[in-house]
C-alpha positions as CSV (number, residue, x, y, z in Angstrom):
1,M,15.6,-59.9,-12.6
2,F,16.9,-60.1,-9.1
3,A,17.5,-56.8,-9.5
4,K,14.1,-55.5,-10.2
5,L,12.3,-58.0,-7.6
6,I,14.3,-56.2,-4.4
7,T,13.0,-52.9,-6.3
8,K,9.6,-53.6,-5.7
9,L,10.0,-54.6,-2.1
10,I,12.4,-52.2,-0.2
11,P,12.5,-48.5,-1.5
12,V,15.7,-48.9,-3.4
13,R,17.7,-46.0,-5.3
14,P,20.3,-46.9,-8.7
15,G,22.9,-48.6,-6.7
16,E,21.9,-49.7,-3.1
17,A,20.0,-52.5,-3.2
18,A,23.7,-54.6,-2.9
19,P,24.9,-52.9,-0.4
20,T,21.1,-53.3,1.8
21,L,21.0,-56.9,0.6
22,L,24.1,-57.5,2.1
23,A,23.9,-55.3,5.5
24,T,20.8,-57.1,6.0
25,A,22.5,-59.9,5.3
26,Y,24.8,-59.4,8.5
27,G,21.9,-58.1,10.4
28,F,21.2,-61.8,10.0
29,C,23.7,-63.7,10.9
30,I,24.1,-61.6,14.2
31,L,20.8,-62.3,15.4
32,F,21.0,-65.6,14.9
33,A,24.0,-66.1,16.6
34,F,22.5,-64.0,20.1
35,Y,18.5,-65.7,19.3
36,L,20.8,-69.4,19.7
37,L,22.2,-68.1,22.4
38,R,19.3,-66.4,24.6
39,P,17.6,-68.5,25.9
40,V,19.4,-70.2,27.7
41,R,20.3,-67.0,29.3
42,D,17.0,-66.4,30.1
43,E,16.9,-70.1,31.5
44,I,20.2,-69.4,34.0
45,G,17.9,-66.0,34.7
46,A,14.9,-67.7,35.4
47,A,16.9,-70.3,37.1
48,D,19.6,-67.8,39.3
49,R,16.5,-64.5,39.8
50,G,17.4,-64.5,43.6
51,N,21.0,-63.2,42.3
52,L,20.5,-61.0,39.0
53,Q,21.2,-57.6,40.2
54,L,24.1,-59.1,40.9
55,L,25.2,-60.5,37.5
56,W,23.9,-57.0,36.4
57,T,26.3,-55.8,38.3
58,A,28.9,-57.7,36.8
59,V,27.9,-57.0,33.3
60,F,28.1,-53.5,34.0
61,L,31.7,-53.9,35.3
62,V,32.7,-55.2,32.3
63,M,31.2,-52.9,30.3
64,L,33.3,-49.6,31.9
65,L,36.4,-52.3,30.9
66,A,34.6,-53.2,27.9
67,V,34.1,-49.6,25.7
68,P,37.0,-48.0,26.5
69,L,39.2,-51.4,25.1
70,Y,36.5,-51.1,22.0
71,S,37.5,-47.1,22.0
72,L,40.6,-47.2,21.1
73,A,40.4,-49.9,18.4
74,V,37.7,-47.6,17.1
75,A,40.5,-45.3,17.2
76,R,43.3,-47.1,15.3
77,L,42.0,-49.4,13.1
78,R,39.6,-49.2,9.7
79,R,36.1,-50.4,10.6
80,A,36.5,-53.1,8.3
81,S,39.1,-54.2,10.6
82,F,38.2,-53.7,14.5
83,I,34.4,-54.8,13.4
84,V,36.2,-58.0,11.9
85,L,38.8,-58.3,15.1
86,A,35.0,-57.6,17.1
87,N,33.0,-60.8,16.4
88,R,36.3,-62.9,15.8
89,F,37.2,-62.0,20.1
90,F,33.6,-63.4,20.7
91,A,33.6,-66.0,18.8
92,L,36.8,-67.2,20.4
93,N,34.8,-66.7,23.5
94,L,32.2,-68.9,22.7
95,I,34.7,-72.1,22.2
96,A,36.5,-71.0,25.6
97,F,33.1,-71.7,26.7
98,Y,32.0,-74.9,25.1
99,A,35.6,-76.2,26.3
100,A,34.8,-74.8,29.7
101,L,31.2,-76.8,29.9
102,V,33.2,-80.1,28.7
103,L,36.3,-80.6,30.5
104,L,35.4,-78.8,33.5
105,P,33.7,-81.1,36.3
106,E,30.1,-80.6,36.9
107,S,30.8,-78.6,40.3
108,A,32.0,-75.9,38.6
109,R,28.4,-75.4,36.8
110,G,26.6,-72.9,38.5
111,W,29.6,-70.2,37.8
112,I,30.7,-71.1,34.7
113,D,26.2,-70.4,33.9
114,R,26.7,-66.7,35.6
115,A,30.5,-66.5,33.7
116,F,27.8,-67.0,31.0
117,Y,25.0,-64.8,31.5
118,V,27.2,-61.6,32.1
119,W,29.4,-62.8,28.9
120,L,26.1,-62.6,26.7
121,S,24.4,-59.5,28.4
122,V,27.9,-57.8,26.7
123,F,28.4,-59.9,23.7
124,A,24.0,-59.0,22.7
125,L,25.3,-55.1,23.0
126,F,28.2,-55.2,21.7
127,V,28.0,-57.0,17.7
128,V,24.3,-55.0,17.7
129,A,26.6,-51.5,18.6
130,V,29.2,-52.5,15.8
131,F,27.0,-53.7,14.0
132,W,24.6,-50.7,13.4
133,G,27.9,-48.4,13.6
134,L,28.7,-49.1,10.9
135,V,25.0,-49.1,8.9
136,V,24.9,-46.0,10.4
137,D,28.1,-45.1,9.3
138,L,27.8,-46.3,5.4
139,F,23.8,-44.6,5.1
140,R,22.5,-41.4,5.3
141,D,19.4,-39.7,7.5
142,E,16.8,-40.2,4.0
143,Q,18.6,-43.4,3.2
144,G,18.1,-44.4,6.6
145,R,14.6,-43.0,6.4
146,R,13.7,-45.2,3.5
147,L,15.9,-48.6,3.7
148,F,16.9,-49.3,8.0
149,G,13.5,-50.6,8.3
150,F,14.0,-53.2,5.7
151,I,17.6,-53.8,6.8
152,S,16.2,-54.3,10.8
153,V,13.8,-57.0,8.7
154,G,17.1,-59.4,8.7
155,S,18.7,-59.2,12.3
156,S,14.0,-60.3,12.3
157,L,15.2,-63.3,10.0
158,G,18.0,-64.2,12.5
159,G,16.3,-63.8,15.0
160,I,12.9,-66.7,13.9
161,A,15.5,-69.2,12.7
162,G,17.7,-68.8,16.4
163,S,15.3,-69.0,18.4
164,S,13.1,-71.7,16.1
165,A,16.3,-73.7,16.2
166,T,16.9,-73.4,19.8
167,A,13.4,-73.9,20.8
168,L,14.3,-77.3,18.3
169,L,16.9,-78.3,19.8
170,A,16.5,-77.3,23.3
171,A,15.1,-80.7,24.9
172,H,17.8,-83.2,22.4
173,V,20.9,-82.5,22.5
174,P,23.3,-80.4,25.2
175,V,23.7,-76.7,25.6
176,F,27.2,-77.2,24.5
177,L,26.4,-77.5,20.9
178,L,24.5,-74.4,20.8
179,L,27.8,-72.8,21.5
180,L,29.6,-74.2,18.9
181,L,26.7,-73.3,16.4
182,A,26.4,-70.2,17.2
183,V,30.2,-69.4,15.6
184,L,29.1,-69.9,12.4
185,P,27.1,-67.1,11.9
186,L,29.4,-64.9,13.4
187,E,31.7,-65.9,10.8
188,A,29.6,-65.1,8.3
189,A,29.1,-61.5,9.6
190,C,33.1,-60.6,9.5
191,W,32.6,-61.7,5.3
192,F,29.4,-59.2,4.7
193,A,30.9,-56.6,7.0
194,R,33.7,-56.5,4.9
195,G,31.8,-56.7,1.2
196,L,29.7,-53.7,3.2
197,D,33.6,-51.6,3.4
198,R,34.8,-52.3,0.8
199,G,31.3,-52.2,-1.4
200,A,31.0,-48.4,-0.3
201,A,34.1,-47.1,-2.0
202,A,33.8,-48.9,-4.4
203,V,30.5,-46.3,-5.0
204,P,31.0,-43.7,-3.4
205,E,28.1,-41.7,-5.1
206,T,25.6,-43.7,-3.4
207,L,27.4,-44.6,0.4
208,N,29.6,-43.1,2.6
209,P,33.3,-44.1,1.6
210,E,35.7,-44.2,5.0
211,P,38.2,-41.7,5.1
212,A,41.2,-42.3,4.8
213,E,42.5,-41.3,8.6
214,P,41.3,-43.4,11.3
215,I,38.9,-41.8,13.4
216,G,41.6,-41.0,15.7
217,G,40.9,-39.4,19.6
218,N,41.3,-41.8,22.2
219,A,40.1,-44.5,24.5
220,W,37.6,-41.7,26.6
221,S,36.8,-39.1,23.5
222,G,33.9,-40.7,23.1
223,I,32.0,-39.8,26.2
224,G,32.5,-36.1,26.7
225,P,29.8,-35.6,23.2
226,V,27.4,-37.6,25.0
227,F,26.6,-34.8,27.9
228,R,27.5,-32.5,25.8
229,T,25.3,-32.4,22.9
230,P,22.1,-32.1,23.7
231,A,20.9,-34.9,20.3
232,L,23.3,-37.1,22.0
233,R,21.9,-36.7,25.7
234,E,18.3,-37.5,25.4
235,L,19.4,-40.6,23.5
236,A,21.3,-41.8,26.7
237,V,17.8,-40.4,28.2
238,W,15.8,-42.1,26.0
239,I,17.7,-45.3,26.7
240,L,18.7,-45.1,30.5
241,L,14.4,-44.4,30.6
242,M,13.8,-47.7,28.0
243,T,16.4,-49.7,30.1
244,F,13.8,-48.9,33.2
245,A,11.7,-50.4,31.5
246,S,12.9,-53.4,30.2
247,T,14.2,-54.3,33.2
248,I,10.9,-53.9,35.7
249,L,9.7,-56.4,32.4
250,Y,12.5,-58.9,32.6
251,F,12.6,-59.4,36.3
252,V,8.5,-59.5,36.4
253,Q,9.7,-62.8,33.5
254,S,12.3,-64.4,35.4
255,H,9.6,-63.7,38.9
256,L,6.6,-65.8,36.5
257,V,8.5,-68.5,34.4
258,G,11.0,-69.3,37.3
259,E,7.5,-70.3,39.8
260,A,5.1,-71.4,36.7
261,I,7.5,-74.0,35.2
262,A,10.3,-76.3,36.8
263,D,11.5,-77.5,34.2
264,R,15.1,-76.5,32.8
265,A,14.9,-77.6,29.5
266,L,10.7,-76.5,28.7
267,R,11.5,-73.5,29.8
268,R,14.2,-72.9,27.5
269,A,11.5,-74.2,24.9
270,F,9.2,-71.7,26.5
271,L,11.2,-68.4,26.1
272,A,12.4,-70.0,22.9
273,R,8.9,-69.3,21.9
274,I,7.9,-65.9,23.0
275,D,11.3,-64.6,21.3
276,L,9.9,-67.0,18.0
277,A,6.3,-65.5,18.1
278,V,8.0,-61.7,18.7
279,N,10.1,-62.3,15.8
280,V,7.7,-63.6,13.4
281,V,5.1,-59.9,14.6
282,T,8.3,-57.6,14.2
283,I,8.9,-59.3,10.8
284,L,5.7,-58.0,9.7
285,T,6.4,-55.1,11.0
286,Q,8.7,-54.0,9.5
287,T,7.8,-55.2,6.0
288,L,5.2,-52.9,5.6
289,L,5.1,-50.8,7.9
290,T,8.2,-49.0,9.6
291,A,9.8,-47.0,6.2
292,G,5.8,-45.9,6.1
293,I,5.5,-44.9,9.5
294,L,9.7,-43.1,9.8
295,R,9.0,-41.4,6.4
296,R,5.4,-40.0,7.2
297,F,4.6,-39.5,10.9
298,G,9.1,-39.3,11.5
299,V,11.3,-40.3,13.8
300,G,9.6,-39.1,17.5
301,L,6.2,-40.8,16.3
302,A,8.0,-43.8,16.0
303,L,10.5,-43.4,19.6
304,A,6.9,-42.4,21.2
305,V,5.1,-46.3,20.1
306,L,7.6,-48.1,21.8
307,P,7.0,-46.3,25.8
308,A,3.0,-46.1,25.0
309,V,3.0,-50.0,24.6
310,A,4.9,-50.5,27.8
311,A,2.6,-48.1,30.1
312,L,-0.3,-50.4,28.9
313,G,1.1,-53.1,29.7
314,F,3.0,-52.6,32.7
315,V,-1.2,-51.8,34.0
316,V,-2.4,-55.2,32.8
317,L,0.5,-56.8,34.4
318,G,-0.1,-55.2,37.2
319,A,-4.0,-55.5,37.5
320,V,-4.7,-59.5,35.7
321,P,-5.0,-62.3,38.1
322,T,-2.8,-65.0,38.9
323,S,-3.9,-67.6,36.7
324,M,-3.6,-65.8,33.4
325,A,-0.1,-64.2,34.5
326,L,2.0,-66.4,31.7
327,S,-0.3,-65.7,28.7
328,A,-0.8,-61.9,30.0
329,L,3.4,-61.7,30.1
330,L,3.8,-63.3,26.6
331,V,1.1,-61.1,24.8
332,V,3.3,-58.1,26.4
333,R,7.0,-59.6,26.0
334,V,5.1,-59.9,22.1
335,L,4.2,-56.5,21.6
336,Y,7.6,-54.6,23.6
337,D,9.6,-56.1,22.0
338,G,8.3,-56.4,19.0
339,S,7.5,-52.4,19.1
340,R,11.7,-52.0,20.1
341,H,13.1,-54.3,17.5
342,A,10.8,-53.2,14.5
343,L,9.9,-48.9,15.5
344,A,12.2,-48.1,18.4
345,K,15.5,-49.1,16.9
346,P,15.2,-48.4,13.6
347,A,14.7,-45.4,14.2
348,R,16.3,-44.2,16.8
349,E,19.3,-45.4,14.7
350,V,18.7,-42.5,11.6
351,L,19.1,-40.2,14.4
352,F,22.9,-41.1,14.5
353,T,23.4,-40.9,11.0
354,R,23.1,-37.1,11.7
355,L,26.3,-37.3,13.5
356,T,29.9,-37.6,13.7
357,R,31.9,-40.2,12.6
358,E,33.5,-40.9,16.6
359,Q,30.5,-40.4,17.8
360,R,28.8,-41.9,15.8
361,Y,31.0,-44.8,17.0
362,K,32.3,-44.4,20.5
363,S,29.8,-42.4,21.3
364,K,27.2,-44.9,20.0
365,A,28.9,-47.1,21.5
366,F,29.1,-46.0,25.0
367,I,25.5,-45.4,25.1
368,D,24.3,-48.6,23.1
369,A,26.9,-50.5,25.5
370,A,27.8,-48.2,29.3
371,V,24.5,-46.7,29.5
372,Y,22.5,-49.2,29.1
373,R,23.9,-51.6,31.1
374,G,24.1,-48.8,33.6
375,G,20.3,-48.4,33.2
376,D,20.0,-51.8,33.7
377,L,21.8,-52.3,36.5
378,L,20.2,-49.3,38.5
379,S,16.9,-50.3,37.6
380,G,17.6,-54.2,38.7
381,W,18.3,-52.5,42.1
382,I,15.1,-50.4,42.4
383,Y,13.6,-53.5,41.2
384,V,14.9,-54.8,44.1
385,G,14.5,-52.3,46.5
386,L,10.5,-52.1,46.3
387,A,10.6,-55.9,46.4
388,A,11.9,-55.6,49.3
389,L,9.6,-53.1,50.6
390,G,7.3,-55.4,50.2
391,M,5.4,-54.9,46.8
392,T,4.7,-57.9,44.5
393,V,5.2,-58.0,40.9
394,G,1.8,-56.4,40.3
395,A,2.3,-54.0,42.4
396,I,6.2,-52.6,41.0
397,A,4.3,-53.2,36.8
398,L,1.9,-51.0,37.7
399,A,4.8,-48.3,39.3
400,A,6.4,-48.2,36.1
401,V,3.7,-47.1,34.3
402,P,4.4,-42.9,35.6
403,V,7.7,-43.6,33.8
404,A,6.7,-45.4,30.5
405,V,5.0,-41.8,30.1
406,A,7.4,-39.7,30.9
407,W,9.6,-42.0,28.4
408,A,6.8,-41.8,26.1
409,V,7.2,-38.1,26.1
410,L,10.9,-37.6,25.3
411,G,10.9,-40.1,22.8
412,R,8.2,-37.3,21.1
413,R,9.6,-34.7,21.5
414,M,13.1,-36.1,19.8
415,G,12.0,-35.8,16.6
416,R,11.2,-32.1,16.5
417,D,14.8,-31.1,14.4
418,E,13.6,-33.5,11.9
419,G,14.2,-32.4,7.9
420,G,11.9,-34.5,6.8
421,G,8.2,-36.0,8.5
422,N,6.0,-34.6,10.8
423,G,7.7,-35.2,14.2
């Protein structure tokens, strides 16, 4: 009966229901852990907004170290092993942060906050990259068009659960406890990843089983294809343009929230409410629209929607009066992040199903982590430079509009070689 219900809700075919649900549950756990912690990071950014560009520089430098280490693990270990290793490594880090907050003096809190900000920015990209690396390795192109939208629902549900929990707990419990709570879904994610890997071996006619030999190569072998392969090169440029738009929006948010709300607990609660609204909109879109858009209109159109939303949002933020700035920010953030999670993310993951295993894990990690954070870093310094020239927050938002338009054109072009759809 349960299987029949699932087939009515999801466009699954025989043998796909169980792995789709496992992947959905895995995504739920990862995003639940992240959204428990994200308002903590964003509140730190609002409180320390004068140093954001320095924090992002630190994030990029850590990424340059982390990506080769991850690629080395991928080259030598079975996929179930390095996925579990990555998630448990981050869980141990959370326990270490908890111990530092409890045992070190209050005078160290500022540096702990900054270290946590850097760490969570690395965590956010790596655990999601590892999750989607496994998913695109298991499912094929045609399956991705049908199933990635629903699999993304799990991530949105995790975001709703995490942001709701933080919104409820932020004003009542020490921030330390949120760190320990996030350890639990990370451990559950390890078990779901193992289940997916075993399921692929049991039904090789439905999913891609792992080959007998490890991926191989070395710590750097996933980087070269990003520059040599047109599909990877376009994905990298698309990510760079997305990070520019996201960074400008994030700096605008940090400025507006930091100026308008003085109390740190109230900031965390406000940011958590934004995250909750984002995830509600996202899950409705993923459930009702994503699969249909990808199948009917193609990946290219789906990749062009987010830049179009960004361009419109920057126009609004640049023109709205100060008294309405927070309300405008909330609407723009919800539409932008909703489009990013519900359409852009599953659409670009479909493109990775067409690549080699080394590219799915190593090149993907380089793009999703190092290129992503490199774009953050460059964009952050651009924002600081424009502000130093005397440009207001609204003027900087308007200056980002042409970049968003160019980004939309690239997204539309990226679907030109699709095997299906009209992209």
